[in-house]
C-alpha positions in Angstrom: 43.1 -151.3 -73.0 43.7 -148.8 -70.2 44.6 -149.9 -66.8 42.1 -151.9 -64.8 41.1 -151.9 -61.1 39.3 -154.5 -59.1 36.4 -152.5 -57.7 34.4 -153.8 -54.7 31.2 -152.4 -53.3 30.4 -153.7 -49.8 26.9 -152.9 -48.6 24.5 -154.1 -45.9 22.7 -156.5 -48.3 25.0 -157.1 -51.3 28.7 -157.3 -52.3 29.5 -156.3 -55.8 32.9 -156.9 -57.4 33.9 -155.6 -60.9 36.8 -155.0 -63.2 36.7 -151.3 -64.2 38.9 -149.3 -66.5 40.1 -145.7 -66.2 37.1 -144.4 -68.2 34.7 -146.1 -65.8 33.7 -148.9 -68.0 32.8 -152.1 -66.1 34.1 -155.1 -68.1 32.8 -157.8 -65.8 31.1 -158.1 -62.4 30.0 -160.6 -59.9 27.4 -160.1 -57.1 26.7 -162.0 -53.9 24.6 -161.4 -50.8 26.3 -159.9 -47.8 26.3 -162.4 -44.9 25.9 -159.5 -42.5 24.4 -161.4 -39.6 27.4 -163.8 -39.5 29.8 -161.0 -38.5 32.7 -159.0 -40.0 35.0 -161.9 -40.7 32.3 -163.8 -42.6 31.7 -160.6 -44.7 35.4 -160.3 -45.4 35.6 -163.9 -46.6 32.6 -163.3 -48.9 34.3 -160.3 -50.3 37.5 -162.2 -51.1 35.5 -165.2 -52.5 33.4 -162.9 -54.8 36.5 -161.1 -56.1 38.4 -164.3 -56.8 35.3 -165.8 -58.5 35.1 -162.7 -60.7 38.8 -162.8 -61.7 38.7 -166.5 -62.4 35.9 -166.0 -65.1 38.0 -163.6 -67.3 41.5 -163.2 -68.8 41.6 -159.6 -67.5 43.9 -158.8 -64.7 43.6 -155.8 -62.4 46.4 -153.4 -61.6 45.0 -152.2 -58.2 42.0 -152.7 -55.9 39.5 -150.1 -54.8 36.9 -150.7 -52.2 33.8 -148.8 -51.1 32.3 -150.0 -47.9 29.6 -149.1 -45.4 31.1 -147.5 -42.3 33.6 -144.7 -41.5 37.0 -145.5 -42.9 40.3 -143.9 -41.8 43.2 -143.0 -44.1 44.8 -146.4 -43.5 41.8 -148.3 -44.8 40.5 -149.5 -41.4 36.8 -149.3 -40.4 36.6 -147.1 -37.4 32.8 -146.8 -37.0 29.8 -148.6 -38.4 26.1 -149.1 -37.6 24.3 -152.3 -36.7 23.8 -153.0 -40.4 27.2 -154.6 -40.4 27.9 -156.1 -36.9 31.5 -156.8 -36.2 32.8 -154.5 -39.0 34.5 -152.0 -36.7 38.3 -152.5 -36.4 38.7 -154.5 -39.6 41.9 -153.5 -41.4 40.3 -153.8 -44.8 43.1 -152.3 -46.9 45.7 -154.5 -45.3 43.7 -157.7 -45.4 42.5 -157.3 -49.0 46.0 -156.2 -50.2 47.4 -159.4 -48.6 44.6 -161.5 -50.2 44.9 -160.2 -53.7 48.5 -159.0 -53.9 47.3 -155.6 -55.1 47.8 -152.0 -53.8 44.4 -151.4 -52.2 42.5 -148.2 -51.4 39.4 -148.3 -49.1 36.8 -145.6 -48.9 33.4 -145.2 -47.4 30.9 -146.4 -50.0 29.2 -143.0 -50.5 32.6 -141.3 -50.7 33.4 -143.7 -53.5 30.1 -142.8 -55.2 31.0 -139.2 -54.9 34.4 -139.8 -56.6 32.6 -141.5 -59.4 29.9 -138.9 -59.9 32.4 -136.0 -59.6 34.8 -137.4 -62.1 32.6 -139.3 -64.5 29.0 -138.7 -63.7 26.2 -136.2 -62.8 28.4 -133.9 -60.7 31.2 -133.6 -63.3 31.9 -130.0 -64.1 30.3 -128.7 -60.9 32.5 -127.2 -58.2 30.5 -128.4 -55.2 27.9 -131.2 -54.8 26.0 -133.1 -52.1 25.9 -136.8 -52.9 23.1 -138.8 -51.3 23.0 -142.6 -51.5 19.8 -144.4 -50.6 19.9 -148.1 -49.8 19.8 -150.3 -46.7 21.0 -147.1 -45.0 21.3 -143.5 -46.2 24.8 -142.0 -46.7 26.1 -138.7 -48.0 29.3 -137.1 -49.2 30.5 -133.7 -50.1 32.4 -132.5 -53.2 34.2 -129.2 -52.9 36.4 -127.7 -55.6 35.6 -130.7 -57.7 37.1 -133.2 -55.2 35.9 -135.3 -52.3 36.0 -133.5 -49.0 35.7 -136.2 -46.3 36.0 -133.7 -43.4 38.2 -133.8 -40.3 37.0 -137.3 -39.1 35.7 -138.7 -42.4 32.0 -138.2 -41.8 31.4 -135.0 -43.8 28.1 -135.3 -45.7 26.5 -138.0 -43.5 23.0 -136.8 -44.2 21.4 -140.1 -43.2 22.2 -139.1 -39.6 20.6 -135.7 -39.7 17.3 -135.1 -38.1 14.2 -135.7 -40.2 11.3 -133.3 -40.4 9.2 -136.1 -38.9 9.3 -136.7 -35.2 7.7 -140.1 -34.6 10.5 -141.6 -32.5 11.8 -144.1 -35.2 15.2 -145.4 -34.3 18.0 -145.1 -36.8 20.5 -147.9 -37.3 23.0 -145.8 -35.4 20.7 -146.0 -32.4 19.6 -142.4 -32.3 15.9 -141.4 -32.8 14.4 -139.5 -35.8 17.4 -139.5 -38.1 16.2 -139.4 -41.7 17.6 -142.9 -42.4 14.9 -144.2 -40.0 12.2 -142.9 -42.4 13.5 -142.9 -46.0 15.9 -145.9 -46.3 14.8 -149.0 -48.1 14.0 -151.0 -44.9 12.2 -148.0 -43.5 9.9 -147.7 -46.5 9.2 -151.5 -46.4 8.4 -151.3 -42.7 6.1 -148.4 -43.1 4.2 -150.1 -46.0 3.9 -153.3 -43.9 2.6 -151.4 -40.9 -0.1 -149.7 -42.9 -1.1 -152.5 -45.2 -0.4 -155.6 -43.1 1.6 -157.0 -46.1 5.3 -157.6 -46.0 6.8 -156.7 -49.4 10.2 -155.8 -50.6 10.9 -152.3 -52.0 10.8 -153.3 -55.6 7.4 -154.9 -55.2 6.1 -151.8 -53.4 7.4 -149.5 -56.1 5.7 -151.7 -58.8 2.3 -151.6 -57.1 -0.4 -149.4 -58.7 -2.2 -148.5 -55.5 -2.6 -145.4 -53.5 -1.0 -146.7 -50.3 2.3 -147.6 -52.1 2.4 -144.2 -53.8 1.7 -142.4 -50.5 4.4 -144.3 -48.6 7.0 -143.5 -51.2 5.9 -139.9 -51.5 6.1 -139.4 -47.7 9.5 -140.9 -47.5 10.7 -138.8 -50.4 9.3 -135.6 -49.1 10.8 -136.2 -45.6 14.2 -136.9 -47.2 13.8 -133.8 -49.4 13.1 -131.7 -46.3 16.4 -132.9 -44.7 18.2 -132.3 -48.0 16.7 -128.8 -48.1 18.1 -128.1 -44.7 21.5 -129.3 -45.8 21.3 -127.1 -48.9 20.7 -124.1 -46.7 23.9 -125.0 -44.8 26.1 -126.0 -47.8 24.7 -123.9 -50.7 26.2 -126.3 -53.2 25.8 -126.4 -57.0 24.0 -129.8 -57.4 22.4 -132.6 -55.4 23.0 -136.1 -56.8 20.8 -139.0 -55.7 22.1 -142.6 -56.0 21.8 -146.0 -54.5 19.3 -148.9 -54.9 16.3 -147.0 -53.5 16.8 -144.3 -56.1 15.9 -146.8 -58.7 12.3 -146.1 -57.8 12.9 -143.2 -60.1 10.6 -140.2 -60.9 8.0 -140.6 -58.2 10.7 -140.6 -55.5 12.7 -137.8 -57.1 9.6 -135.7 -57.5 8.8 -136.1 -53.9 12.4 -135.2 -52.8 12.2 -132.1 -54.9 8.9 -131.0 -53.2 10.3 -131.5 -49.8 13.5 -129.7 -50.7 11.6 -126.6 -52.0 9.5 -126.6 -48.8 12.6 -126.3 -46.5 15.3 -124.6 -48.6 15.6 -120.9 -48.6 14.3 -119.2 -51.7 17.7 -118.6 -53.4 18.6 -122.3 -53.1 15.3 -123.8 -54.1 16.3 -124.1 -57.8 19.4 -126.3 -57.0 19.5 -129.1 -59.6 18.5 -132.6 -58.2 19.9 -135.4 -60.5 20.0 -139.1 -60.4 23.5 -140.6 -60.2 24.6 -141.2 -63.8 26.2 -144.5 -63.0 23.3 -145.5 -60.8 23.9 -148.6 -58.7 27.5 -149.0 -60.1 28.6 -145.6 -58.9 30.3 -146.9 -55.7 32.0 -149.7 -57.7 33.3 -147.3 -60.3 34.4 -144.6 -57.8 36.3 -147.1 -55.7 38.1 -148.4 -58.8 38.8 -144.8 -60.0 40.3 -143.9 -56.6 42.6 -147.0 -56.8 43.8 -146.0 -60.3 44.0 -142.2 -59.9 43.9 -141.4 -56.2 41.1 -139.6 -54.2 
């Protein structure tokens, strides 16, 4: 068997640990809820417990550890900025703390940067020189691929499309505190909140997507078209080769992707309107696999 990495995906609602080889095959995984409301140290303990539980269930032993986490991460693996989705996360020296806990060389990336590494090396963006990667979940993140490699930008926030203005201007407040960012309209919690406001029923995203009613379809389409408009604006700026959509909200599938495409075509300039829009090949495992790939082969 090729070398293995312990990959860890830390999100606002879930922590996923897995053992991943160099080809991107996930041999075992373990998932737990993120205790976000309990603060950063509680989340870190949950990460360590999840990873140790995973390793204890198999004879496989990892050679390195790769982590994808919500928040902006510096080159030393410390979280330097984060939204309210993970209170108390800023300042945690994740790479150092996890290397000490596991006894493994540890690489920490922003979660969407890890997704981008996966999709550029092993997924939907493989073979393309440039790509915009968009991850839809509890928040909305983005990353850029240039020359086939991750381009994090000067401060590590390149591609952060969730914090770009939406084509809607209703005053909705983003998790970062600013009004009218697209995350406030097209993230999973935003879709759930909009459906509840219109229907009077509180349902999770999976239940909304499964409903065969006009309101559910309308709420999903409006969120998708708004996101597509923001992506179209980004395409005008970046003029990349492909847009890859991943994250848990993307599991809605064709209705959402169709709406994103419609919004993109409405806002993109004519030469860029035919840019391919694809679902992440590794779907909700993209962050996990990308983090592991970065640990085994560098960024």
